[in-house]
C-alpha positions as CSV (number, residue, x, y, z in Angstrom):
1,M,-3.4,38.1,-3.3
2,R,-4.9,34.9,-2.6
3,S,-6.2,34.3,0.9
4,N,-6.6,30.8,2.1
5,L,-9.1,30.4,4.9
6,P,-9.9,29.4,7.4
7,V,-7.0,29.4,9.8
8,T,-6.3,28.1,13.2
9,Q,-3.8,29.1,15.9
10,N,-2.3,25.5,16.1
11,E,1.4,25.4,15.0
12,I,2.9,22.2,13.4
13,K,6.4,21.7,14.6
14,L,9.0,20.5,12.0
15,R,11.3,17.9,12.9
16,D,15.0,18.5,12.4
17,A,15.2,15.7,9.7
18,T,12.2,17.2,7.8
19,L,12.9,18.3,4.3
20,I,10.0,19.7,2.3
21,V,10.7,19.8,-1.4
22,S,8.4,21.2,-4.3
23,K,8.9,22.1,-7.9
24,T,6.9,24.4,-10.1
25,D,6.8,25.5,-13.7
26,L,7.4,29.0,-14.7
27,Q,3.8,29.9,-14.1
28,G,4.2,28.8,-10.4
29,R,2.1,25.7,-10.9
30,I,3.3,22.7,-8.8
31,T,4.7,19.7,-10.7
32,Y,6.3,17.8,-8.0
33,I,5.9,17.4,-4.2
34,N,7.8,15.0,-1.9
35,K,6.2,12.9,0.9
36,D,7.3,15.3,3.6
37,F,5.3,18.2,1.9
38,L,2.3,15.8,1.9
39,D,2.7,14.9,5.5
40,I,3.0,18.5,6.8
41,S,0.5,20.2,4.5
42,G,-2.2,17.6,4.8
43,F,-3.1,17.9,1.2
44,T,-3.1,15.0,-1.2
45,E,-1.0,14.6,-4.4
46,A,-3.9,15.0,-6.4
47,E,-5.0,18.2,-4.8
48,L,-1.6,19.8,-5.3
49,I,-0.2,18.8,-8.6
50,G,-1.1,21.3,-11.3
51,Q,-2.4,23.9,-8.7
52,P,-0.7,27.1,-8.0
53,H,2.0,27.0,-5.2
54,N,0.0,29.8,-3.2
55,I,-2.4,27.0,-2.1
56,V,-0.3,26.7,1.0
57,R,0.2,30.5,1.5
58,H,-0.8,31.7,4.9
59,P,-2.7,34.9,5.2
60,D,-0.2,36.3,7.7
61,M,2.4,36.4,5.0
62,P,2.8,39.9,3.5
63,P,2.4,40.4,-0.1
64,E,5.7,42.2,-0.3
65,A,7.3,38.8,0.7
66,F,6.0,37.0,-2.4
67,T,6.6,39.8,-4.7
68,D,10.2,39.8,-3.8
69,F,10.3,36.1,-4.0
70,W,9.2,36.0,-7.6
71,E,11.2,39.0,-8.7
72,T,14.2,37.4,-7.3
73,L,13.6,34.0,-8.9
74,K,12.8,35.4,-12.3
75,A,15.9,37.2,-12.2
76,G,17.9,34.0,-11.9
77,R,18.9,34.3,-8.3
78,P,18.3,32.1,-5.2
79,W,15.8,33.2,-2.6
80,T,16.2,32.4,1.2
81,G,13.7,33.6,3.7
82,L,11.4,32.5,6.5
83,V,7.8,31.5,5.5
84,K,4.6,30.8,7.3
85,N,2.5,28.3,5.4
86,R,-0.9,27.0,5.9
87,C,-2.0,23.3,6.1
88,K,-5.2,22.1,4.6
89,N,-7.0,22.2,7.9
90,G,-6.0,25.7,8.8
91,D,-3.0,24.8,10.9
92,Y,0.2,26.5,10.1
93,Y,4.0,25.7,10.1
94,W,7.2,27.9,9.8
95,V,9.8,27.0,7.3
96,L,13.4,28.2,6.3
97,A,12.8,28.3,2.5
98,N,15.6,28.0,0.0
99,A,14.2,28.4,-3.5
100,T,16.2,28.4,-6.7
101,P,15.5,28.4,-10.5
102,I,15.8,25.1,-12.3
103,Y,18.0,25.3,-15.6
104,E,17.6,23.1,-18.5
105,S,19.9,23.7,-21.5
106,G,20.9,27.1,-20.0
107,Q,17.4,28.3,-19.8
108,I,15.1,28.5,-16.5
109,S,12.5,25.7,-16.9
110,G,11.0,26.0,-13.5
111,Y,11.7,26.6,-9.8
112,M,12.6,24.4,-6.9
113,S,11.9,25.0,-3.2
114,V,13.7,23.2,-0.3
115,R,12.4,24.0,3.1
116,R,13.7,23.0,6.5
117,K,13.0,23.7,10.0
118,A,13.3,27.3,11.2
119,S,14.8,28.5,14.7
120,E,12.3,29.6,17.1
121,S,14.4,32.8,17.7
122,A,14.4,33.7,14.0
123,I,10.6,32.9,13.7
124,S,9.9,35.3,16.6
125,E,11.8,38.0,15.2
126,V,10.4,37.8,11.6
127,D,6.8,37.3,12.9
128,V,6.9,40.9,14.4
129,I,8.4,42.3,11.3
130,Y,5.8,40.7,9.0
131,R,3.1,42.0,11.3
132,Q,4.4,45.5,10.6
133,F,4.2,44.9,6.8
134,R,0.6,43.6,7.2
135,E,-0.5,46.7,9.2
136,K,1.5,49.1,6.9
137,R,3.9,50.2,9.7
138,Q,7.0,48.9,8.2
139,G,8.4,52.4,7.5
140,K,11.6,52.1,5.4
141,L,11.9,48.4,6.0
142,R,11.8,46.3,2.6
143,I,12.0,42.6,1.9
144,Q,15.0,42.0,-0.6
145,H,16.0,38.6,-1.7
146,G,14.3,37.1,1.4
147,A,15.9,39.4,3.9
148,V,14.5,42.4,5.7
149,V,16.6,45.5,4.9
150,K,16.2,49.1,5.7
151,G,15.7,51.6,2.8
152,R,16.8,50.6,-0.6
153,G,19.5,48.3,0.7
154,P,23.2,49.0,1.0
155,L,25.0,49.0,-2.5
156,W,27.8,47.3,-0.5
157,Q,26.0,43.9,-1.1
158,N,26.3,44.2,-4.9
159,K,30.0,44.6,-5.0
160,S,32.4,42.0,-6.1
161,I,34.1,40.2,-3.2
162,G,37.5,41.4,-4.4
163,L,36.4,44.9,-3.9
164,K,34.9,44.2,-0.6
165,L,37.9,42.5,0.8
166,G,40.3,45.2,-0.5
167,L,38.4,48.0,1.0
168,V,37.9,46.1,4.4
169,L,41.5,45.2,4.6
170,G,42.7,48.6,3.6
171,F,40.5,50.3,6.4
172,L,41.6,47.9,8.9
173,A,45.2,48.0,8.4
174,L,45.8,51.7,8.2
175,T,43.1,53.5,9.8
176,L,42.6,51.5,12.9
177,I,44.6,53.5,15.2
178,V,43.2,56.7,13.9
179,Q,39.7,55.4,14.0
180,G,40.3,54.2,17.3
181,A,41.4,57.5,18.7
182,I,38.6,59.4,16.9
183,G,36.1,56.9,18.3
184,L,37.0,57.3,21.9
185,F,36.9,61.1,21.5
186,V,33.5,60.8,20.0
187,I,32.3,58.3,22.6
188,S,33.5,60.7,25.3
189,R,31.6,63.6,23.7
190,T,28.6,61.4,23.2
191,N,28.7,60.4,26.6
192,D,28.7,63.9,28.0
193,V,25.9,64.9,25.7
194,V,23.8,61.8,26.7
195,R,24.6,62.3,30.5
196,D,23.5,66.2,30.1
197,I,20.3,64.9,28.1
198,Y,19.5,62.5,30.8
199,E,20.0,64.8,33.7
200,R,18.8,68.0,32.4
201,R,16.1,67.0,30.0
202,T,14.8,63.5,30.2
203,E,14.7,63.0,34.0
204,P,13.2,66.6,34.7
205,V,10.5,65.9,31.9
206,R,9.6,62.5,33.6
207,M,9.2,64.2,36.9
208,M,6.9,67.0,35.3
209,G,5.0,64.1,33.7
210,S,4.4,62.3,36.9
211,I,3.4,65.6,38.7
212,G,0.9,66.1,36.0
213,K,-0.4,62.6,36.2
214,L,-1.0,62.9,39.9
215,M,-2.6,66.3,39.6
216,A,-5.1,64.9,37.2
217,D,-5.7,61.9,39.6
218,N,-6.4,64.4,42.5
219,R,-9.2,66.0,40.2
220,A,-10.5,62.4,39.4
221,Q,-10.6,61.6,43.1
222,I,-12.8,64.6,43.8
223,L,-15.1,63.5,40.9
224,L,-15.3,60.0,42.5
225,G,-15.9,61.4,45.9
226,L,-19.1,63.2,44.5
227,Q,-20.4,59.9,43.5
228,H,-20.8,59.3,47.3
229,D,-23.5,61.9,47.6
230,P,-26.4,60.2,49.4
231,A,-28.8,62.0,47.3
232,G,-27.2,60.4,44.1
233,A,-28.2,57.4,42.3
234,Y,-25.0,55.6,42.8
235,A,-24.1,56.3,46.5
236,K,-25.2,52.9,47.5
237,L,-23.2,51.0,44.9
238,H,-19.9,52.0,46.6
239,D,-18.2,49.5,48.9
240,H,-16.0,52.1,50.5
241,P,-16.4,55.5,52.3
242,V,-15.6,58.7,50.6
243,T,-12.6,59.0,52.8
244,V,-10.7,56.6,50.6
245,H,-10.6,59.3,47.9
246,H,-9.6,61.9,50.3
247,E,-6.7,59.8,51.5
248,Q,-5.5,59.2,47.8
249,V,-5.6,63.2,47.4
250,K,-3.6,63.6,50.4
251,K,-1.1,60.9,49.3
252,N,-1.0,62.3,45.8
253,I,-0.2,65.9,47.2
254,E,2.6,64.6,49.4
255,E,4.2,62.7,46.4
256,I,3.9,65.7,44.1
257,T,5.8,67.8,46.9
258,A,8.6,65.3,46.9
259,L,8.9,65.3,43.1
260,W,8.8,69.0,42.9
261,A,11.6,69.3,45.3
262,D,13.8,66.9,43.3
263,Y,12.9,68.8,40.2
264,Q,14.1,72.1,41.5
265,K,17.4,70.7,41.8
266,T,17.6,70.4,38.0
267,I,17.0,74.1,37.4
268,H,20.3,75.8,36.0
269,S,18.9,78.9,34.5
270,D,17.0,82.1,35.3
271,G,14.5,81.5,32.6
272,H,13.9,77.9,33.7
273,R,13.7,79.3,37.4
274,K,11.1,81.8,36.5
275,D,8.9,79.3,34.6
276,A,9.3,76.8,37.4
277,A,8.0,79.6,39.9
278,A,5.1,80.4,37.9
279,Y,4.0,76.8,37.9
280,A,4.6,76.3,41.5
281,E,2.5,79.1,42.2
282,A,-0.4,77.9,39.9
283,R,-0.1,74.4,41.5
284,K,-0.4,76.0,45.0
285,K,-3.5,77.8,44.1
286,Y,-4.9,74.6,42.6
287,V,-4.4,72.8,45.9
288,Q,-5.2,75.6,48.4
289,E,-8.3,77.1,46.5
290,G,-9.5,73.9,44.7
291,L,-8.6,70.4,46.1
292,L,-8.7,71.2,49.9
293,P,-11.9,73.1,50.1
294,A,-13.5,70.4,47.9
295,V,-12.1,67.8,50.2
296,K,-13.4,69.5,53.3
297,A,-16.9,70.1,51.7
298,Q,-17.2,66.3,50.9
299,Q,-16.1,65.6,54.6
300,E,-18.9,67.8,55.8
301,G,-21.4,66.2,53.5
302,D,-22.0,69.3,51.4
303,F,-21.6,67.7,48.2
304,N,-23.4,70.5,46.4
305,A,-20.7,72.9,47.6
306,A,-18.0,70.4,46.7
307,N,-19.4,70.3,43.0
308,Q,-19.5,74.1,42.8
309,I,-15.8,74.1,43.9
310,L,-14.9,71.6,41.2
311,L,-16.6,73.6,38.6
312,R,-15.4,76.9,39.6
313,K,-12.0,76.3,41.1
314,I,-10.5,73.0,40.4
315,N,-11.1,72.8,36.7
316,P,-9.9,76.5,35.8
317,L,-6.9,76.1,38.1
318,Y,-6.0,72.8,36.7
319,A,-6.1,74.2,33.2
320,E,-3.8,77.1,34.4
321,A,-1.2,74.7,35.9
322,S,-1.2,72.6,32.9
323,A,-0.5,75.6,30.6
324,R,2.5,76.5,33.0
325,A,3.6,72.9,32.9
326,D,3.6,73.1,28.9
327,T,5.8,76.0,29.2
328,I,8.4,74.0,31.1
329,F,8.0,71.1,28.6
330,K,8.8,73.5,25.8
331,Y,11.7,74.8,27.5
332,H,13.3,71.4,27.8
333,T,12.4,70.6,24.1
334,D,14.0,73.8,22.9
335,R,17.2,73.0,24.9
336,A,17.4,69.4,23.6
337,R,17.1,70.6,20.2
338,E,19.9,73.0,20.6
339,Q,22.1,70.4,22.1
340,F,21.2,68.1,19.1
341,V,22.4,70.8,16.6
342,E,25.6,71.1,18.5
343,S,26.1,67.5,18.6
344,Q,25.1,67.2,14.8
345,T,28.0,70.0,14.1
346,E,30.5,68.1,16.1
347,Y,29.7,65.0,14.1
348,E,30.0,66.6,10.8
349,R,33.3,67.9,11.8
350,V,34.7,64.5,13.0
351,R,33.3,62.6,9.9
352,L,35.1,65.1,7.6
353,L,38.3,64.4,9.6
354,T,37.7,60.6,9.1
355,I,37.2,60.8,5.6
356,F,40.4,62.6,4.9
357,G,42.2,60.0,7.2
358,V,40.8,57.2,5.2
359,L,41.7,58.6,1.8
360,G,45.2,59.3,3.0
361,V,46.0,55.8,4.0
362,N,44.0,53.8,1.2
363,G,47.0,54.4,-1.3
364,L,49.3,52.5,0.9
365,V,47.7,49.2,0.7
366,I,46.5,49.1,-2.9
367,F,49.3,46.6,-3.9
368,L,48.5,44.3,-1.1
369,A,44.7,44.4,-1.8
370,L,45.3,43.6,-5.5
371,M,47.4,40.5,-4.7
372,L,44.8,39.4,-2.2
373,I,42.0,39.8,-4.7
374,R,43.9,37.8,-7.4
375,S,44.5,34.9,-4.9
376,I,40.8,34.8,-4.2
377,T,38.8,35.7,-7.3
378,R,40.4,33.2,-9.6
379,P,39.4,30.2,-7.5
380,L,36.0,31.6,-6.7
381,S,35.5,31.9,-10.3
382,L,36.1,28.2,-10.8
383,V,33.9,27.4,-7.9
384,V,31.0,29.6,-9.5
385,D,31.5,28.0,-13.0
386,T,31.4,24.3,-11.2
387,L,28.5,25.1,-9.2
388,G,26.6,26.4,-12.4
389,N,27.5,23.3,-14.2
390,V,26.3,21.1,-11.3
391,S,23.1,22.8,-11.0
392,Q,22.5,21.9,-14.8
393,G,23.2,18.2,-14.2
394,N,26.9,18.2,-15.1
395,Y,28.9,16.2,-12.6
396,S,32.2,15.8,-14.5
397,N,33.8,19.3,-14.0
398,K,37.6,19.4,-13.7
399,I,38.7,20.8,-10.2
400,D,42.1,21.6,-9.2
401,V,42.5,20.0,-5.6
402,S,46.2,20.6,-5.3
403,R,46.0,23.5,-2.9
404,N,45.3,22.9,0.7
405,D,44.7,26.4,2.1
406,E,41.1,27.6,3.0
407,I,40.4,28.0,-0.8
408,G,42.0,24.6,-1.7
409,K,39.9,23.0,1.1
410,T,36.7,24.5,-0.5
411,L,37.6,23.1,-3.9
412,Q,38.3,19.8,-2.3
413,G,34.9,19.9,-0.6
414,L,33.4,20.7,-4.1
415,Q,35.1,17.8,-5.7
416,S,33.6,15.5,-3.1
417,M,30.1,17.0,-3.3
418,Q,30.2,16.8,-7.2
419,T,31.2,13.0,-7.0
420,R,28.6,12.2,-4.5
421,L,25.8,14.1,-6.4
422,G,26.9,12.4,-9.5
423,F,26.2,9.1,-7.9
424,E,23.1,9.9,-6.2
425,V,21.6,11.3,-9.2
426,A,22.7,8.4,-11.3
427,E,21.3,5.9,-8.7
428,T,18.1,7.8,-8.4
429,K,17.7,7.7,-12.2
430,R,18.3,4.0,-12.2
431,Q,15.6,3.4,-9.5
432,A,13.3,5.7,-11.2
433,D,13.8,3.7,-14.4
434,E,13.1,0.3,-12.6
435,T,10.2,1.7,-11.1
436,L,8.7,2.9,-14.4
437,R,9.3,-0.5,-15.9
438,I,7.4,-2.1,-13.0
439,K,4.6,0.4,-13.5
440,I,4.3,-0.1,-17.2
441,A,4.2,-4.0,-16.7
442,L,1.6,-3.5,-13.9
443,D,-0.4,-1.1,-16.2
444,N,-0.8,-3.7,-18.7
445,V,-1.4,-7.2,-16.7
446,S,-4.8,-8.5,-17.1
447,T,-5.2,-8.8,-13.2
448,G,-6.7,-5.6,-11.7
449,V,-4.0,-4.2,-9.4
450,M,-4.3,-1.2,-6.8
451,I,-1.7,-0.1,-4.4
452,A,-2.4,2.0,-1.4
453,N,0.0,3.7,1.1
454,S,0.1,3.4,4.8
455,E,-2.7,6.0,5.1
456,R,-4.8,3.9,2.8
457,T,-4.7,6.5,0.0
458,I,-4.5,4.8,-3.4
459,I,-1.3,5.8,-5.2
460,Y,-1.7,3.4,-8.0
461,A,-4.4,1.6,-10.2
462,N,-3.6,-0.3,-13.4
463,H,-5.7,-0.3,-16.5
464,S,-7.5,-3.7,-15.6
465,V,-8.6,-2.3,-12.1
466,K,-9.9,0.8,-13.8
467,K,-11.8,-1.3,-16.3
468,I,-13.3,-3.6,-13.5
469,L,-14.4,-0.6,-11.5
470,K,-15.5,1.1,-14.5
471,G,-18.0,-1.7,-15.2
472,A,-19.4,-1.2,-11.8
473,E,-19.2,2.5,-11.7
474,A,-22.8,3.1,-12.2
475,A,-23.6,0.8,-9.4
476,I,-20.8,2.2,-7.0
477,R,-22.1,5.8,-7.7
478,Q,-25.5,4.7,-6.1
479,Q,-23.5,4.8,-2.8
480,L,-20.7,7.2,-3.8
481,P,-22.0,9.8,-6.2
482,N,-18.5,11.2,-6.9
483,F,-16.8,8.0,-7.6
484,D,-14.9,8.2,-10.8
485,A,-12.9,5.1,-11.9
486,E,-10.6,7.2,-14.0
487,K,-9.7,9.5,-11.0
488,M,-9.0,7.2,-8.1
489,I,-5.5,8.4,-7.5
490,G,-5.3,10.3,-4.2
491,V,-8.6,8.9,-2.9
492,N,-8.8,7.1,0.4
493,I,-10.0,3.4,0.2
494,D,-12.0,4.0,3.5
495,T,-14.5,5.6,1.2
496,F,-15.2,2.1,-0.5
497,H,-16.2,0.3,2.8
498,K,-19.2,0.4,4.9
499,N,-17.0,0.3,8.1
500,P,-13.9,2.3,7.7
501,A,-12.5,1.7,11.1
502,H,-12.7,-2.1,10.6
503,Q,-11.0,-1.8,7.4
504,A,-8.3,0.5,8.9
505,R,-7.4,-2.0,11.7
506,L,-7.3,-4.7,9.4
507,L,-5.0,-3.1,6.9
508,A,-2.8,-1.7,9.8
509,T,-2.3,-5.4,11.2
510,F,-2.9,-8.1,8.7
511,A,0.5,-10.0,7.8
512,S,-1.0,-12.4,5.1
513,T,-3.3,-12.3,2.1
514,H,-6.9,-11.4,3.1
515,V,-9.7,-12.2,0.6
516,A,-13.0,-10.3,0.6
517,N,-16.0,-10.7,-1.7
518,L,-18.0,-7.6,-2.5
519,E,-21.4,-7.1,-4.1
520,I,-22.1,-3.8,-5.4
521,G,-25.2,-3.1,-7.4
522,G,-25.3,-6.5,-8.8
523,R,-21.5,-6.6,-9.5
524,H,-19.7,-9.4,-7.7
525,L,-16.1,-8.4,-7.0
526,R,-13.3,-10.5,-5.3
527,V,-10.4,-8.4,-3.6
528,S,-7.2,-10.1,-2.5
529,A,-5.3,-7.7,-0.4
530,S,-1.6,-8.3,0.7
531,P,0.7,-6.2,2.9
532,V,3.7,-4.3,1.5
533,I,6.4,-4.5,4.1
534,N,10.2,-3.7,3.4
535,D,13.1,-5.3,4.7
536,R,13.0,-3.3,7.9
537,N,9.7,-4.7,8.6
538,E,8.1,-1.2,8.1
539,R,4.6,-1.4,6.6
540,L,4.5,0.7,3.7
541,G,0.9,0.1,2.5
542,A,-1.0,-2.5,0.8
543,V,-1.5,-4.0,-2.7
544,A,-4.8,-5.3,-3.8
545,E,-5.8,-7.6,-6.7
546,W,-9.3,-7.1,-8.2
547,L,-11.4,-9.8,-9.9
548,D,-14.8,-9.3,-11.5
549,R,-16.8,-12.6,-10.7
550,T,-20.2,-11.2,-11.7
551,D,-20.4,-13.7,-14.7
552,E,-19.2,-16.5,-12.5
553,V,-21.5,-15.9,-9.8
554,L,-24.6,-15.5,-12.1
555,V,-23.6,-18.9,-13.7
556,E,-23.0,-20.5,-10.5
557,R,-26.6,-19.5,-9.4
558,E,-28.2,-20.6,-12.7
559,V,-26.4,-24.1,-12.4
560,A,-27.7,-24.2,-8.7
561,N,-31.2,-23.4,-10.1
562,I,-30.8,-26.4,-12.5
563,V,-29.6,-28.7,-9.8
564,E,-32.2,-27.8,-7.5
565,G,-35.0,-28.3,-10.3
566,A,-33.4,-31.8,-11.1
567,S,-33.6,-32.7,-7.5
568,R,-37.3,-32.1,-7.7
569,G,-37.7,-33.9,-11.0
570,D,-37.9,-30.7,-13.1
571,F,-35.6,-30.9,-16.0
572,L,-37.1,-28.0,-18.0
573,T,-34.9,-25.2,-16.8
574,R,-32.2,-24.3,-19.1
575,L,-29.0,-21.9,-18.8
576,S,-29.2,-18.7,-20.9
577,L,-26.6,-18.3,-23.6
578,E,-27.1,-14.5,-23.9
579,G,-24.1,-12.5,-22.9
580,K,-21.9,-15.4,-22.3
581,E,-18.5,-16.2,-23.9
582,G,-15.7,-18.7,-23.8
583,F,-15.8,-21.2,-20.9
584,F,-19.1,-20.0,-19.5
585,K,-20.8,-20.3,-22.8
586,Q,-19.4,-23.9,-23.4
587,L,-20.6,-24.8,-19.9
588,A,-24.1,-23.5,-20.4
589,Q,-24.3,-25.3,-23.9
590,G,-23.1,-28.6,-22.1
591,L,-25.5,-28.3,-19.1
592,N,-28.5,-27.5,-21.4
593,Q,-27.5,-30.6,-23.7
594,L,-27.3,-32.8,-20.6
595,S,-30.7,-31.6,-19.3
596,D,-32.1,-32.3,-22.8
597,V,-30.9,-35.9,-22.9
598,T,-31.8,-36.4,-19.3
599,Q,-35.5,-35.1,-19.8
600,T,-36.0,-37.1,-23.0
601,G,-34.7,-40.2,-21.6
602,L,-36.6,-40.1,-18.4
603,S,-39.8,-38.9,-20.3
604,D,-39.5,-42.3,-22.3
605,V,-38.9,-44.4,-19.2
606,A,-41.9,-42.7,-17.5
607,R,-44.1,-43.3,-20.5
608,V,-43.2,-47.0,-20.7
609,L,-43.5,-47.5,-17.1
610,Q,-46.9,-46.1,-17.1
611,L,-48.1,-48.4,-20.0
612,V,-46.6,-51.4,-18.2
613,A,-48.3,-50.6,-15.0
614,A,-51.5,-50.6,-17.2
615,G,-50.6,-54.1,-18.5
616,D,-49.3,-53.0,-22.1
617,L,-45.9,-54.7,-22.5
618,T,-45.6,-54.0,-26.2
619,Q,-44.2,-50.5,-26.0
620,E,-40.6,-49.8,-27.5
621,I,-38.3,-46.8,-26.9
622,E,-37.2,-45.7,-30.4
623,A,-34.6,-43.0,-29.4
624,D,-31.0,-43.5,-30.1
625,Y,-29.5,-43.6,-26.5
626,Q,-26.2,-44.4,-25.2
627,G,-24.8,-45.4,-21.9
628,I,-27.2,-46.2,-19.1
629,F,-30.3,-45.1,-21.2
630,L,-29.1,-47.7,-24.0
631,A,-28.6,-50.6,-21.3
632,G,-32.1,-50.0,-19.7
633,N,-33.7,-50.0,-23.2
634,C,-32.0,-53.2,-24.2
635,R,-33.1,-55.0,-21.0
636,R,-36.7,-54.1,-21.6
637,Q,-36.6,-55.7,-25.0
638,S,-34.6,-58.9,-23.8
639,G,-36.1,-62.5,-23.5
640,P,-36.4,-62.8,-19.7
641,V,-39.3,-60.3,-19.7
642,E,-41.7,-62.4,-21.8
643,P,-42.7,-65.0,-19.1
644,H,-44.1,-62.2,-17.2
645,R,-46.1,-60.2,-19.6
646,R,-49.5,-61.3,-17.8
647,A,-48.5,-59.9,-14.5
648,G,-48.1,-56.2,-14.8
649,Q,-47.0,-55.5,-11.5
650,Q,-44.4,-58.4,-11.6
651,S,-43.3,-57.1,-15.0
652,R,-42.5,-53.9,-13.6
653,G,-40.3,-55.4,-10.9
654,N,-38.8,-57.7,-13.3
655,L,-38.2,-54.8,-15.9
656,L,-36.4,-52.9,-13.1
657,G,-34.6,-55.9,-11.5
658,H,-33.0,-56.9,-14.8
659,G,-30.9,-53.7,-14.6
660,R,-28.0,-56.0,-13.5
661,A,-28.0,-57.8,-16.8
662,Q,-25.2,-57.3,-19.3
663,R,-25.1,-54.2,-21.2
664,H,-25.0,-54.2,-25.0
665,S,-24.6,-51.7,-27.7
666,Q,-27.7,-50.3,-29.6
667,A,-27.0,-52.6,-32.7
668,E,-26.7,-55.7,-30.5
669,C,-30.0,-54.9,-28.9
670,R,-31.8,-54.5,-32.1
671,E,-30.4,-57.9,-33.4
672,R,-31.5,-59.6,-30.2
673,Q,-35.1,-58.2,-30.9
674,A,-35.0,-59.5,-34.4
675,G,-34.1,-62.8,-33.3
676,Q,-37.0,-63.1,-30.8
């Protein structure tokens, strides 16, 4: 049998409202667990689904209980019993378990178990019995259908209710007076026997046992007194004088004398009296020739003599007295056996009379019993059929509720239950369908969505968030080696954070959307977390939207490098087109084109300005510019420049100063140049 270790001695107390539910397949593998199951056991859903149900089995549970459990369920019968289960951390909890087969199309498809809080008295009782089973001391006790029974269990339980009621009513109606009289007679006789056994057997045996114990204690006191020998190694270890032991011997002798006087009052036969006299003589010698001389020798300090008396007198005389006591014990045992045989004979005689009396009156009530059976079995057959249909999901059974007696009220209650269950199942199915539609929709949206419960355990992750985290999986595994984007369900999100305590406080208190930017191994992720709060203002968990901004951040950095270079007069930097798609590719191409035009235009202007500074005013810019580059080019070629060609410095100033002139198109500029 599976043994789940380690275990602790810490018990988890269930609340009255706790309802632990689980389902398994035919092989006992878990297919469903509810929230209470997870809360109590400490396991996650991912750790339980698909696992054998004995994952929560506690080592203190006897194997016989689970053998009976599975035999009962496989026979198609429900099982009810007390079970001690183990939590993930080794703690334990007691439950009253009700298990039943799950039927589909008339066939068992699995098993359901519903567990509730068990009473303390029931737990205390069954804990003792289960310990007997573990230690193989159960004797004839057996576990049958969850209950502890003796032997093979009474056949009465397997009889129909009609037969039970018929027999019970028959016995009660016609044998009550006879059985009452016989009972009184038997009780009287039993009382006499019990009193005789107590007065003549049990009490004398008790007194003899006490006397034997005191005699043994006297011998022990002599032995303890010998340890006070000054020549011995242990004399100095005692914190009391040797007289303490001598006083105890004296006290024991007095108590024995009193007990023996009481015992002699129980002697009622010559043989018993003879055995008692022999025992008294042996005890007297034990005291006179053994105990008292040994005490005297120790008082005189002659411990060697005391030791000799112990070996030569006390021990042999004690053995002789014990043998005489055994003779007395045997006498009482034999007499008790004789009384038992007499009582057994009396019992068999009374039993025979009882049997004949019962058989004689049974025929008088057969007719009434048959009528009673008929009035009960037919409605109960209807109840059984209805419950069978309800267990298979059929909530439309026709039930006769016209009667108003006890059976009629039962049928009425059954009808109410059937109606309510039908509604609740339909409502549950509706909610499940709605939830499924929402899940399918979330599974296929482009935004990465992740949902965590109030304990910050991931309970949902759609395809997009898996794809996002799959892209960062290699980087994440550098910090979390066991991370798997495909197996996030059941994982606590604290494992994703460097400071889990901070994240726990945030998720437990935040009331609006919180945005966080993460960088993991070169991947840039943005997480927008929002609380999930129901209409009762109860915090149920959190939902997170994930966005992979890696490409966006890289482009931002590349653009920042271009801008920084341009501010320094460097227009050679370009955005890489490798790996870019869509908007980012178009942005890169546009910025690269802008840099090309800017670099070329400024290079032409710089070249001309250098030549003008050198006094050469004949240079022209031949490139086909537009906008501000075209206007500047046109102004350079216009008439007002000509008067200043001899003064290079002034020409530069005029060239730049004429930037306020009217702007013309490229063609107009060429026309004006041709006219000049």
